[in-house]
mmCIF file of the N, C-alpha and C atoms, coordinates in Angstrom:
data_MODEL
# 
_entry.id   MODEL 
# 
loop_
_atom_site.group_PDB 
_atom_site.id 
_atom_site.type_symbol 
_atom_site.label_atom_id 
_atom_site.label_alt_id 
_atom_site.label_comp_id 
_atom_site.label_asym_id 
_atom_site.label_entity_id 
_atom_site.label_seq_id 
_atom_site.pdbx_PDB_ins_code 
_atom_site.Cartn_x 
_atom_site.Cartn_y 
_atom_site.Cartn_z 
_atom_site.occupancy 
_atom_site.B_iso_or_equiv 
_atom_site.pdbx_formal_charge 
_atom_site.auth_seq_id 
_atom_site.auth_comp_id 
_atom_site.auth_asym_id 
_atom_site.auth_atom_id 
_atom_site.pdbx_PDB_model_num 
ATOM 1   N N  . UNK A 1 1  ? -2.087  -17.587 15.403 1.00 0.00 ? 1  UNK A N  1 
ATOM 2   C CA . UNK A 1 1  ? -1.592  -16.864 14.186 1.00 0.00 ? 1  UNK A CA 1 
ATOM 3   C C  . UNK A 1 1  ? -0.061  -16.753 14.517 1.00 0.00 ? 1  UNK A C  1 
ATOM 4   N N  . UNK A 1 2  ? 0.425   -15.295 15.260 1.00 0.00 ? 2  UNK A N  1 
ATOM 5   C CA . UNK A 1 2  ? 1.555   -15.287 15.902 1.00 0.00 ? 2  UNK A CA 1 
ATOM 6   C C  . UNK A 1 2  ? 2.133   -16.595 15.548 1.00 0.00 ? 2  UNK A C  1 
ATOM 7   N N  . UNK A 1 3  ? 2.214   -17.484 16.035 1.00 0.00 ? 3  UNK A N  1 
ATOM 8   C CA . UNK A 1 3  ? 3.155   -19.107 16.228 1.00 0.00 ? 3  UNK A CA 1 
ATOM 9   C C  . UNK A 1 3  ? 2.788   -19.600 14.549 1.00 0.00 ? 3  UNK A C  1 
ATOM 10  N N  . UNK A 1 4  ? 1.815   -19.351 13.354 1.00 0.00 ? 4  UNK A N  1 
ATOM 11  C CA . UNK A 1 4  ? 2.376   -19.510 12.148 1.00 0.00 ? 4  UNK A CA 1 
ATOM 12  C C  . UNK A 1 4  ? 2.888   -18.576 11.307 1.00 0.00 ? 4  UNK A C  1 
ATOM 13  N N  . UNK A 1 5  ? 2.878   -17.514 12.083 1.00 0.00 ? 5  UNK A N  1 
ATOM 14  C CA . UNK A 1 5  ? 3.498   -16.192 11.151 1.00 0.00 ? 5  UNK A CA 1 
ATOM 15  C C  . UNK A 1 5  ? 5.350   -16.354 11.660 1.00 0.00 ? 5  UNK A C  1 
ATOM 16  N N  . UNK A 1 6  ? 5.316   -16.516 12.752 1.00 0.00 ? 6  UNK A N  1 
ATOM 17  C CA . UNK A 1 6  ? 6.586   -17.251 13.408 1.00 0.00 ? 6  UNK A CA 1 
ATOM 18  C C  . UNK A 1 6  ? 7.593   -18.062 11.974 1.00 0.00 ? 6  UNK A C  1 
ATOM 19  N N  . UNK A 1 7  ? 6.381   -19.442 12.749 1.00 0.00 ? 7  UNK A N  1 
ATOM 20  C CA . UNK A 1 7  ? 7.157   -20.954 11.366 1.00 0.00 ? 7  UNK A CA 1 
ATOM 21  C C  . UNK A 1 7  ? 7.312   -19.846 9.933  1.00 0.00 ? 7  UNK A C  1 
ATOM 22  N N  . UNK A 1 8  ? 6.815   -19.262 9.808  1.00 0.00 ? 8  UNK A N  1 
ATOM 23  C CA . UNK A 1 8  ? 6.599   -18.976 8.097  1.00 0.00 ? 8  UNK A CA 1 
ATOM 24  C C  . UNK A 1 8  ? 7.885   -18.516 7.877  1.00 0.00 ? 8  UNK A C  1 
ATOM 25  N N  . UNK A 1 9  ? 8.152   -17.366 8.838  1.00 0.00 ? 9  UNK A N  1 
ATOM 26  C CA . UNK A 1 9  ? 9.789   -16.664 9.269  1.00 0.00 ? 9  UNK A CA 1 
ATOM 27  C C  . UNK A 1 9  ? 10.492  -17.400 8.599  1.00 0.00 ? 9  UNK A C  1 
ATOM 28  N N  . UNK A 1 10 ? 10.500  -18.542 9.593  1.00 0.00 ? 10 UNK A N  1 
ATOM 29  C CA . UNK A 1 10 ? 11.750  -19.405 10.051 1.00 0.00 ? 10 UNK A CA 1 
ATOM 30  C C  . UNK A 1 10 ? 11.790  -20.802 8.944  1.00 0.00 ? 10 UNK A C  1 
ATOM 31  N N  . UNK A 1 11 ? 10.943  -20.918 8.148  1.00 0.00 ? 11 UNK A N  1 
ATOM 32  C CA . UNK A 1 11 ? 11.185  -21.405 6.883  1.00 0.00 ? 11 UNK A CA 1 
ATOM 33  C C  . UNK A 1 11 ? 11.187  -20.917 6.272  1.00 0.00 ? 11 UNK A C  1 
ATOM 34  N N  . UNK A 1 12 ? 11.277  -19.500 5.511  1.00 0.00 ? 12 UNK A N  1 
ATOM 35  C CA . UNK A 1 12 ? 11.313  -18.500 4.493  1.00 0.00 ? 12 UNK A CA 1 
ATOM 36  C C  . UNK A 1 12 ? 12.982  -18.220 4.779  1.00 0.00 ? 12 UNK A C  1 
ATOM 37  N N  . UNK A 1 13 ? 13.316  -17.944 5.829  1.00 0.00 ? 13 UNK A N  1 
ATOM 38  C CA . UNK A 1 13 ? 15.088  -17.507 6.469  1.00 0.00 ? 13 UNK A CA 1 
ATOM 39  C C  . UNK A 1 13 ? 15.334  -18.372 6.405  1.00 0.00 ? 13 UNK A C  1 
ATOM 40  N N  . UNK A 1 14 ? 15.244  -19.396 6.889  1.00 0.00 ? 14 UNK A N  1 
ATOM 41  C CA . UNK A 1 14 ? 16.402  -20.902 7.610  1.00 0.00 ? 14 UNK A CA 1 
ATOM 42  C C  . UNK A 1 14 ? 16.588  -20.171 9.066  1.00 0.00 ? 14 UNK A C  1 
ATOM 43  N N  . UNK A 1 15 ? 15.924  -19.557 9.824  1.00 0.00 ? 15 UNK A N  1 
ATOM 44  C CA . UNK A 1 15 ? 16.305  -19.697 11.209 1.00 0.00 ? 15 UNK A CA 1 
ATOM 45  C C  . UNK A 1 15 ? 15.382  -20.296 11.987 1.00 0.00 ? 15 UNK A C  1 
ATOM 46  N N  . UNK A 1 16 ? 16.186  -21.057 12.838 1.00 0.00 ? 16 UNK A N  1 
ATOM 47  C CA . UNK A 1 16 ? 15.562  -22.458 13.724 1.00 0.00 ? 16 UNK A CA 1 
ATOM 48  C C  . UNK A 1 16 ? 16.403  -21.737 14.959 1.00 0.00 ? 16 UNK A C  1 
ATOM 49  N N  . UNK A 1 17 ? 17.384  -20.948 15.311 1.00 0.00 ? 17 UNK A N  1 
ATOM 50  C CA . UNK A 1 17 ? 17.988  -20.811 16.363 1.00 0.00 ? 17 UNK A CA 1 
ATOM 51  C C  . UNK A 1 17 ? 17.763  -18.907 17.135 1.00 0.00 ? 17 UNK A C  1 
ATOM 52  N N  . UNK A 1 18 ? 16.777  -18.373 16.753 1.00 0.00 ? 18 UNK A N  1 
ATOM 53  C CA . UNK A 1 18 ? 16.357  -17.246 16.532 1.00 0.00 ? 18 UNK A CA 1 
ATOM 54  C C  . UNK A 1 18 ? 15.351  -16.892 17.076 1.00 0.00 ? 18 UNK A C  1 
ATOM 55  N N  . UNK A 1 19 ? 15.292  -15.880 18.642 1.00 0.00 ? 19 UNK A N  1 
ATOM 56  C CA . UNK A 1 19 ? 13.606  -16.243 19.742 1.00 0.00 ? 19 UNK A CA 1 
ATOM 57  C C  . UNK A 1 19 ? 13.385  -14.832 18.664 1.00 0.00 ? 19 UNK A C  1 
ATOM 58  N N  . UNK A 1 20 ? 12.416  -15.131 18.199 1.00 0.00 ? 20 UNK A N  1 
ATOM 59  C CA . UNK A 1 20 ? 10.980  -14.315 17.302 1.00 0.00 ? 20 UNK A CA 1 
ATOM 60  C C  . UNK A 1 20 ? 9.983   -14.086 18.367 1.00 0.00 ? 20 UNK A C  1 
ATOM 61  N N  . UNK A 1 21 ? 9.191   -12.900 18.501 1.00 0.00 ? 21 UNK A N  1 
ATOM 62  C CA . UNK A 1 21 ? 7.997   -12.120 19.152 1.00 0.00 ? 21 UNK A CA 1 
ATOM 63  C C  . UNK A 1 21 ? 7.560   -11.340 17.806 1.00 0.00 ? 21 UNK A C  1 
ATOM 64  N N  . UNK A 1 22 ? 6.823   -10.986 18.825 1.00 0.00 ? 22 UNK A N  1 
ATOM 65  C CA . UNK A 1 22 ? 5.661   -9.714  18.262 1.00 0.00 ? 22 UNK A CA 1 
ATOM 66  C C  . UNK A 1 22 ? 6.935   -8.420  17.906 1.00 0.00 ? 22 UNK A C  1 
ATOM 67  N N  . UNK A 1 23 ? 7.355   -8.116  18.476 1.00 0.00 ? 23 UNK A N  1 
ATOM 68  C CA . UNK A 1 23 ? 8.498   -6.812  18.473 1.00 0.00 ? 23 UNK A CA 1 
ATOM 69  C C  . UNK A 1 23 ? 9.467   -7.390  17.686 1.00 0.00 ? 23 UNK A C  1 
ATOM 70  N N  . UNK A 1 24 ? 10.039  -8.350  16.991 1.00 0.00 ? 24 UNK A N  1 
ATOM 71  C CA . UNK A 1 24 ? 11.056  -8.350  16.860 1.00 0.00 ? 24 UNK A CA 1 
ATOM 72  C C  . UNK A 1 24 ? 10.936  -7.739  15.392 1.00 0.00 ? 24 UNK A C  1 
ATOM 73  N N  . UNK A 1 25 ? 11.901  -6.925  14.658 1.00 0.00 ? 25 UNK A N  1 
ATOM 74  C CA . UNK A 1 25 ? 12.187  -5.955  14.027 1.00 0.00 ? 25 UNK A CA 1 
ATOM 75  C C  . UNK A 1 25 ? 12.743  -6.955  12.084 1.00 0.00 ? 25 UNK A C  1 
ATOM 76  N N  . UNK A 1 26 ? 12.255  -6.872  11.560 1.00 0.00 ? 26 UNK A N  1 
ATOM 77  C CA . UNK A 1 26 ? 12.460  -8.128  10.761 1.00 0.00 ? 26 UNK A CA 1 
ATOM 78  C C  . UNK A 1 26 ? 14.365  -7.069  9.683  1.00 0.00 ? 26 UNK A C  1 
ATOM 79  N N  . UNK A 1 27 ? 14.515  -6.258  10.265 1.00 0.00 ? 27 UNK A N  1 
ATOM 80  C CA . UNK A 1 27 ? 15.373  -5.314  10.097 1.00 0.00 ? 27 UNK A CA 1 
ATOM 81  C C  . UNK A 1 27 ? 16.880  -5.465  11.113 1.00 0.00 ? 27 UNK A C  1 
ATOM 82  N N  . UNK A 1 28 ? 17.048  -4.942  11.654 1.00 0.00 ? 28 UNK A N  1 
ATOM 83  C CA . UNK A 1 28 ? 17.022  -4.758  13.038 1.00 0.00 ? 28 UNK A CA 1 
ATOM 84  C C  . UNK A 1 28 ? 17.725  -6.134  13.455 1.00 0.00 ? 28 UNK A C  1 
ATOM 85  N N  . UNK A 1 29 ? 16.606  -6.607  13.530 1.00 0.00 ? 29 UNK A N  1 
ATOM 86  C CA . UNK A 1 29 ? 16.680  -8.235  14.724 1.00 0.00 ? 29 UNK A CA 1 
ATOM 87  C C  . UNK A 1 29 ? 17.374  -8.878  14.104 1.00 0.00 ? 29 UNK A C  1 
ATOM 88  N N  . UNK A 1 30 ? 16.467  -9.500  12.499 1.00 0.00 ? 30 UNK A N  1 
ATOM 89  C CA . UNK A 1 30 ? 16.500  -10.696 11.551 1.00 0.00 ? 30 UNK A CA 1 
ATOM 90  C C  . UNK A 1 30 ? 17.620  -10.167 10.400 1.00 0.00 ? 30 UNK A C  1 
ATOM 91  N N  . UNK A 1 31 ? 17.787  -9.012  10.244 1.00 0.00 ? 31 UNK A N  1 
ATOM 92  C CA . UNK A 1 31 ? 18.824  -9.147  9.218  1.00 0.00 ? 31 UNK A CA 1 
ATOM 93  C C  . UNK A 1 31 ? 18.089  -9.386  8.081  1.00 0.00 ? 31 UNK A C  1 
ATOM 94  N N  . UNK A 1 32 ? 16.592  -8.964  7.949  1.00 0.00 ? 32 UNK A N  1 
ATOM 95  C CA . UNK A 1 32 ? 15.723  -9.380  6.457  1.00 0.00 ? 32 UNK A CA 1 
ATOM 96  C C  . UNK A 1 32 ? 16.345  -7.780  4.952  1.00 0.00 ? 32 UNK A C  1 
ATOM 97  N N  . UNK A 1 33 ? 16.478  -7.912  4.211  1.00 0.00 ? 33 UNK A N  1 
ATOM 98  C CA . UNK A 1 33 ? 16.821  -7.077  3.123  1.00 0.00 ? 33 UNK A CA 1 
ATOM 99  C C  . UNK A 1 33 ? 15.137  -6.896  2.215  1.00 0.00 ? 33 UNK A C  1 
ATOM 100 N N  . UNK A 1 34 ? 15.069  -5.943  1.617  1.00 0.00 ? 34 UNK A N  1 
ATOM 101 C CA . UNK A 1 34 ? 14.372  -5.508  0.499  1.00 0.00 ? 34 UNK A CA 1 
ATOM 102 C C  . UNK A 1 34 ? 13.146  -6.895  0.302  1.00 0.00 ? 34 UNK A C  1 
ATOM 103 N N  . UNK A 1 35 ? 14.361  -7.336  -0.973 1.00 0.00 ? 35 UNK A N  1 
ATOM 104 C CA . UNK A 1 35 ? 14.174  -9.031  -1.168 1.00 0.00 ? 35 UNK A CA 1 
ATOM 105 C C  . UNK A 1 35 ? 13.630  -10.170 -0.585 1.00 0.00 ? 35 UNK A C  1 
ATOM 106 N N  . UNK A 1 36 ? 14.041  -10.436 0.834  1.00 0.00 ? 36 UNK A N  1 
ATOM 107 C CA . UNK A 1 36 ? 13.863  -10.719 1.731  1.00 0.00 ? 36 UNK A CA 1 
ATOM 108 C C  . UNK A 1 36 ? 12.449  -10.325 2.652  1.00 0.00 ? 36 UNK A C  1 
ATOM 109 N N  . UNK A 1 37 ? 11.751  -9.461  2.634  1.00 0.00 ? 37 UNK A N  1 
ATOM 110 C CA . UNK A 1 37 ? 10.734  -8.916  2.989  1.00 0.00 ? 37 UNK A CA 1 
ATOM 111 C C  . UNK A 1 37 ? 9.619   -9.621  1.745  1.00 0.00 ? 37 UNK A C  1 
ATOM 112 N N  . UNK A 1 38 ? 9.990   -9.381  0.574  1.00 0.00 ? 38 UNK A N  1 
ATOM 113 C CA . UNK A 1 38 ? 8.963   -9.382  -0.233 1.00 0.00 ? 38 UNK A CA 1 
ATOM 114 C C  . UNK A 1 38 ? 8.527   -10.848 -0.598 1.00 0.00 ? 38 UNK A C  1 
ATOM 115 N N  . UNK A 1 39 ? 9.496   -11.794 -0.327 1.00 0.00 ? 39 UNK A N  1 
ATOM 116 C CA . UNK A 1 39 ? 9.643   -13.140 -0.479 1.00 0.00 ? 39 UNK A CA 1 
ATOM 117 C C  . UNK A 1 39 ? 8.899   -13.726 0.750  1.00 0.00 ? 39 UNK A C  1 
ATOM 118 N N  . UNK A 1 40 ? 8.697   -13.306 2.050  1.00 0.00 ? 40 UNK A N  1 
ATOM 119 C CA . UNK A 1 40 ? 7.838   -12.692 3.704  1.00 0.00 ? 40 UNK A CA 1 
ATOM 120 C C  . UNK A 1 40 ? 6.567   -12.745 2.827  1.00 0.00 ? 40 UNK A C  1 
ATOM 121 N N  . UNK A 1 41 ? 6.451   -11.898 2.698  1.00 0.00 ? 41 UNK A N  1 
ATOM 122 C CA . UNK A 1 41 ? 5.164   -11.198 2.128  1.00 0.00 ? 41 UNK A CA 1 
ATOM 123 C C  . UNK A 1 41 ? 4.153   -12.388 0.887  1.00 0.00 ? 41 UNK A C  1 
ATOM 124 N N  . UNK A 1 42 ? 5.209   -12.291 0.036  1.00 0.00 ? 42 UNK A N  1 
ATOM 125 C CA . UNK A 1 42 ? 4.150   -13.088 -0.936 1.00 0.00 ? 42 UNK A CA 1 
ATOM 126 C C  . UNK A 1 42 ? 3.883   -14.546 0.126  1.00 0.00 ? 42 UNK A C  1 
ATOM 127 N N  . UNK A 1 43 ? 4.780   -15.643 0.908  1.00 0.00 ? 43 UNK A N  1 
ATOM 128 C CA . UNK A 1 43 ? 4.595   -16.473 1.329  1.00 0.00 ? 43 UNK A CA 1 
ATOM 129 C C  . UNK A 1 43 ? 3.031   -16.263 2.864  1.00 0.00 ? 43 UNK A C  1 
ATOM 130 N N  . UNK A 1 44 ? 3.129   -14.746 3.175  1.00 0.00 ? 44 UNK A N  1 
ATOM 131 C CA . UNK A 1 44 ? 2.064   -15.067 3.737  1.00 0.00 ? 44 UNK A CA 1 
ATOM 132 C C  . UNK A 1 44 ? 1.124   -14.786 2.735  1.00 0.00 ? 44 UNK A C  1 
ATOM 133 N N  . UNK A 1 45 ? 0.602   -14.223 1.579  1.00 0.00 ? 45 UNK A N  1 
ATOM 134 C CA . UNK A 1 45 ? -0.463  -13.724 1.073  1.00 0.00 ? 45 UNK A CA 1 
ATOM 135 C C  . UNK A 1 45 ? -1.253  -15.438 0.783  1.00 0.00 ? 45 UNK A C  1 
ATOM 136 N N  . UNK A 1 46 ? 0.229   -15.729 0.377  1.00 0.00 ? 46 UNK A N  1 
ATOM 137 C CA . UNK A 1 46 ? -0.289  -17.512 0.132  1.00 0.00 ? 46 UNK A CA 1 
ATOM 138 C C  . UNK A 1 46 ? -0.846  -18.442 0.814  1.00 0.00 ? 46 UNK A C  1 
ATOM 139 N N  . UNK A 1 47 ? -0.480  -17.919 2.251  1.00 0.00 ? 47 UNK A N  1 
ATOM 140 C CA . UNK A 1 47 ? -1.197  -19.526 3.393  1.00 0.00 ? 47 UNK A CA 1 
ATOM 141 C C  . UNK A 1 47 ? -2.054  -18.252 3.522  1.00 0.00 ? 47 UNK A C  1 
ATOM 142 N N  . UNK A 1 48 ? -2.037  -17.150 3.516  1.00 0.00 ? 48 UNK A N  1 
ATOM 143 C CA . UNK A 1 48 ? -4.056  -16.577 4.167  1.00 0.00 ? 48 UNK A CA 1 
ATOM 144 C C  . UNK A 1 48 ? -4.608  -15.862 3.259  1.00 0.00 ? 48 UNK A C  1 
ATOM 145 N N  . UNK A 1 49 ? -4.412  -16.134 1.817  1.00 0.00 ? 49 UNK A N  1 
ATOM 146 C CA . UNK A 1 49 ? -4.855  -15.827 1.179  1.00 0.00 ? 49 UNK A CA 1 
ATOM 147 C C  . UNK A 1 49 ? -5.542  -13.956 1.147  1.00 0.00 ? 49 UNK A C  1 
ATOM 148 N N  . UNK A 1 50 ? -4.254  -13.198 1.225  1.00 0.00 ? 50 UNK A N  1 
ATOM 149 C CA . UNK A 1 50 ? -4.448  -12.337 1.376  1.00 0.00 ? 50 UNK A CA 1 
ATOM 150 C C  . UNK A 1 50 ? -3.304  -11.518 0.493  1.00 0.00 ? 50 UNK A C  1 
ATOM 151 N N  . UNK A 1 51 ? -3.843  -10.439 -0.200 1.00 0.00 ? 51 UNK A N  1 
ATOM 152 C CA . UNK A 1 51 ? -2.789  -9.576  -0.902 1.00 0.00 ? 51 UNK A CA 1 
ATOM 153 C C  . UNK A 1 51 ? -2.505  -7.842  -0.333 1.00 0.00 ? 51 UNK A C  1 
ATOM 154 N N  . UNK A 1 52 ? -1.733  -7.572  -0.324 1.00 0.00 ? 52 UNK A N  1 
ATOM 155 C CA . UNK A 1 52 ? -0.566  -6.112  0.291  1.00 0.00 ? 52 UNK A CA 1 
ATOM 156 C C  . UNK A 1 52 ? -0.124  -5.427  -0.852 1.00 0.00 ? 52 UNK A C  1 
ATOM 157 N N  . UNK A 1 53 ? -0.636  -4.236  -0.352 1.00 0.00 ? 53 UNK A N  1 
ATOM 158 C CA . UNK A 1 53 ? 0.006   -3.104  -1.943 1.00 0.00 ? 53 UNK A CA 1 
ATOM 159 C C  . UNK A 1 53 ? 0.971   -3.482  -1.399 1.00 0.00 ? 53 UNK A C  1 
ATOM 160 N N  . UNK A 1 54 ? 1.748   -2.944  -2.717 1.00 0.00 ? 54 UNK A N  1 
ATOM 161 C CA . UNK A 1 54 ? 3.399   -2.294  -2.030 1.00 0.00 ? 54 UNK A CA 1 
ATOM 162 C C  . UNK A 1 54 ? 3.703   -1.735  -1.329 1.00 0.00 ? 54 UNK A C  1 
ATOM 163 N N  . UNK A 1 55 ? 2.639   -0.188  -1.404 1.00 0.00 ? 55 UNK A N  1 
ATOM 164 C CA . UNK A 1 55 ? 2.745   1.060   -0.337 1.00 0.00 ? 55 UNK A CA 1 
ATOM 165 C C  . UNK A 1 55 ? 2.946   0.105   0.829  1.00 0.00 ? 55 UNK A C  1 
ATOM 166 N N  . UNK A 1 56 ? 2.146   -0.681  1.804  1.00 0.00 ? 56 UNK A N  1 
ATOM 167 C CA . UNK A 1 56 ? 2.320   -1.473  2.686  1.00 0.00 ? 56 UNK A CA 1 
ATOM 168 C C  . UNK A 1 56 ? 3.258   -2.154  3.186  1.00 0.00 ? 56 UNK A C  1 
ATOM 169 N N  . UNK A 1 57 ? 4.065   -2.146  2.393  1.00 0.00 ? 57 UNK A N  1 
ATOM 170 C CA . UNK A 1 57 ? 5.052   -2.687  2.799  1.00 0.00 ? 57 UNK A CA 1 
ATOM 171 C C  . UNK A 1 57 ? 6.347   -2.081  3.773  1.00 0.00 ? 57 UNK A C  1 
ATOM 172 N N  . UNK A 1 58 ? 6.325   -0.630  3.125  1.00 0.00 ? 58 UNK A N  1 
ATOM 173 C CA . UNK A 1 58 ? 7.467   0.448   4.442  1.00 0.00 ? 58 UNK A CA 1 
ATOM 174 C C  . UNK A 1 58 ? 6.404   -0.012  5.832  1.00 0.00 ? 58 UNK A C  1 
ATOM 175 N N  . UNK A 1 59 ? 5.627   0.095   5.844  1.00 0.00 ? 59 UNK A N  1 
ATOM 176 C CA . UNK A 1 59 ? 4.922   -0.035  7.044  1.00 0.00 ? 59 UNK A CA 1 
ATOM 177 C C  . UNK A 1 59 ? 5.426   -1.341  7.613  1.00 0.00 ? 59 UNK A C  1 
ATOM 178 N N  . UNK A 1 60 ? 5.783   -2.549  7.236  1.00 0.00 ? 60 UNK A N  1 
ATOM 179 C CA . UNK A 1 60 ? 5.397   -3.122  8.080  1.00 0.00 ? 60 UNK A CA 1 
ATOM 180 C C  . UNK A 1 60 ? 7.056   -3.184  8.041  1.00 0.00 ? 60 UNK A C  1 
ATOM 181 N N  . UNK A 1 61 ? 7.506   -2.931  9.617  1.00 0.00 ? 61 UNK A N  1 
ATOM 182 C CA . UNK A 1 61 ? 8.831   -3.160  10.545 1.00 0.00 ? 61 UNK A CA 1 
ATOM 183 C C  . UNK A 1 61 ? 9.403   -4.508  11.296 1.00 0.00 ? 61 UNK A C  1 
ATOM 184 N N  . UNK A 1 62 ? 7.760   -4.913  11.901 1.00 0.00 ? 62 UNK A N  1 
ATOM 185 C CA . UNK A 1 62 ? 8.207   -5.651  13.402 1.00 0.00 ? 62 UNK A CA 1 
ATOM 186 C C  . UNK A 1 62 ? 6.795   -7.212  12.740 1.00 0.00 ? 62 UNK A C  1 
ATOM 187 N N  . UNK A 1 63 ? 7.466   -8.604  13.300 1.00 0.00 ? 63 UNK A N  1 
ATOM 188 C CA . UNK A 1 63 ? 6.058   -8.943  13.171 1.00 0.00 ? 63 UNK A CA 1 
ATOM 189 C C  . UNK A 1 63 ? 4.804   -9.007  13.652 1.00 0.00 ? 63 UNK A C  1 
ATOM 190 N N  . UNK A 1 64 ? 4.742   -7.870  14.674 1.00 0.00 ? 64 UNK A N  1 
ATOM 191 C CA . UNK A 1 64 ? 3.618   -7.550  15.311 1.00 0.00 ? 64 UNK A CA 1 
ATOM 192 C C  . UNK A 1 64 ? 2.871   -7.123  14.033 1.00 0.00 ? 64 UNK A C  1 
ATOM 193 N N  . UNK A 1 65 ? 3.350   -6.200  13.327 1.00 0.00 ? 65 UNK A N  1 
ATOM 194 C CA . UNK A 1 65 ? 3.209   -5.854  11.607 1.00 0.00 ? 65 UNK A CA 1 
ATOM 195 C C  . UNK A 1 65 ? 2.219   -6.317  11.019 1.00 0.00 ? 65 UNK A C  1 
ATOM 196 N N  . UNK A 1 66 ? 2.810   -7.781  10.640 1.00 0.00 ? 66 UNK A N  1 
ATOM 197 C CA . UNK A 1 66 ? 2.809   -8.815  9.804  1.00 0.00 ? 66 UNK A CA 1 
ATOM 198 C C  . UNK A 1 66 ? 0.790   -9.274  10.416 1.00 0.00 ? 66 UNK A C  1 
ATOM 199 N N  . UNK A 1 67 ? 1.415   -9.295  11.357 1.00 0.00 ? 67 UNK A N  1 
ATOM 200 C CA . UNK A 1 67 ? -0.314  -9.748  12.522 1.00 0.00 ? 67 UNK A CA 1 
ATOM 201 C C  . UNK A 1 67 ? -1.355  -9.181  12.570 1.00 0.00 ? 67 UNK A C  1 
ATOM 202 N N  . UNK A 1 68 ? -0.619  -8.011  12.486 1.00 0.00 ? 68 UNK A N  1 
ATOM 203 C CA . UNK A 1 68 ? -2.053  -6.331  11.983 1.00 0.00 ? 68 UNK A CA 1 
ATOM 204 C C  . UNK A 1 68 ? -2.451  -7.056  10.701 1.00 0.00 ? 68 UNK A C  1 
ATOM 205 N N  . UNK A 1 69 ? -1.549  -6.989  9.994  1.00 0.00 ? 69 UNK A N  1 
ATOM 206 C CA . UNK A 1 69 ? -1.918  -6.687  8.244  1.00 0.00 ? 69 UNK A CA 1 
ATOM 207 C C  . UNK A 1 69 ? -3.119  -7.947  7.634  1.00 0.00 ? 69 UNK A C  1 
ATOM 208 N N  . UNK A 1 70 ? -2.441  -9.039  8.560  1.00 0.00 ? 70 UNK A N  1 
ATOM 209 C CA . UNK A 1 70 ? -3.101  -10.432 8.156  1.00 0.00 ? 70 UNK A CA 1 
ATOM 210 C C  . UNK A 1 70 ? -4.192  -10.203 8.747  1.00 0.00 ? 70 UNK A C  1 
ATOM 211 N N  . UNK A 1 71 ? -5.018  -9.548  10.215 1.00 0.00 ? 71 UNK A N  1 
ATOM 212 C CA . UNK A 1 71 ? -5.965  -9.559  11.065 1.00 0.00 ? 71 UNK A CA 1 
ATOM 213 C C  . UNK A 1 71 ? -6.771  -8.576  9.828  1.00 0.00 ? 71 UNK A C  1 
ATOM 214 N N  . UNK A 1 72 ? -6.092  -7.661  9.421  1.00 0.00 ? 72 UNK A N  1 
ATOM 215 C CA . UNK A 1 72 ? -7.265  -6.483  8.233  1.00 0.00 ? 72 UNK A CA 1 
ATOM 216 C C  . UNK A 1 72 ? -7.532  -7.307  6.943  1.00 0.00 ? 72 UNK A C  1 
ATOM 217 N N  . UNK A 1 73 ? -6.270  -8.014  6.622  1.00 0.00 ? 73 UNK A N  1 
ATOM 218 C CA . UNK A 1 73 ? -6.998  -8.274  5.525  1.00 0.00 ? 73 UNK A CA 1 
ATOM 219 C C  . UNK A 1 73 ? -7.495  -9.337  5.174  1.00 0.00 ? 73 UNK A C  1 
ATOM 220 N N  . UNK A 1 74 ? -7.210  -10.440 6.314  1.00 0.00 ? 74 UNK A N  1 
ATOM 221 C CA . UNK A 1 74 ? -7.875  -11.998 5.709  1.00 0.00 ? 74 UNK A CA 1 
ATOM 222 C C  . UNK A 1 74 ? -8.932  -12.071 6.119  1.00 0.00 ? 74 UNK A C  1 
ATOM 223 N N  . UNK A 1 75 ? -9.460  -13.307 5.129  1.00 0.00 ? 75 UNK A N  1 
ATOM 224 C CA . UNK A 1 75 ? -11.219 -13.719 4.841  1.00 0.00 ? 75 UNK A CA 1 
ATOM 225 C C  . UNK A 1 75 ? -11.990 -13.448 6.079  1.00 0.00 ? 75 UNK A C  1 
# 
């Protein structure tokens, strides 16, 4: 799952040459702003057929956080 999440991040943000792992911070390491994060969440929702509440977006800080949410909500 981590590899697919990283692939989605790379595609959405257009970054190919940046090292990404579970500990990668969206804000600190990738420079993601709130609009970028919202677009990423929509891509994850579509890919994994899940729906995240807007309040939960505040809890998403790292790539690992995304994986945990997907595991929690995926069918």
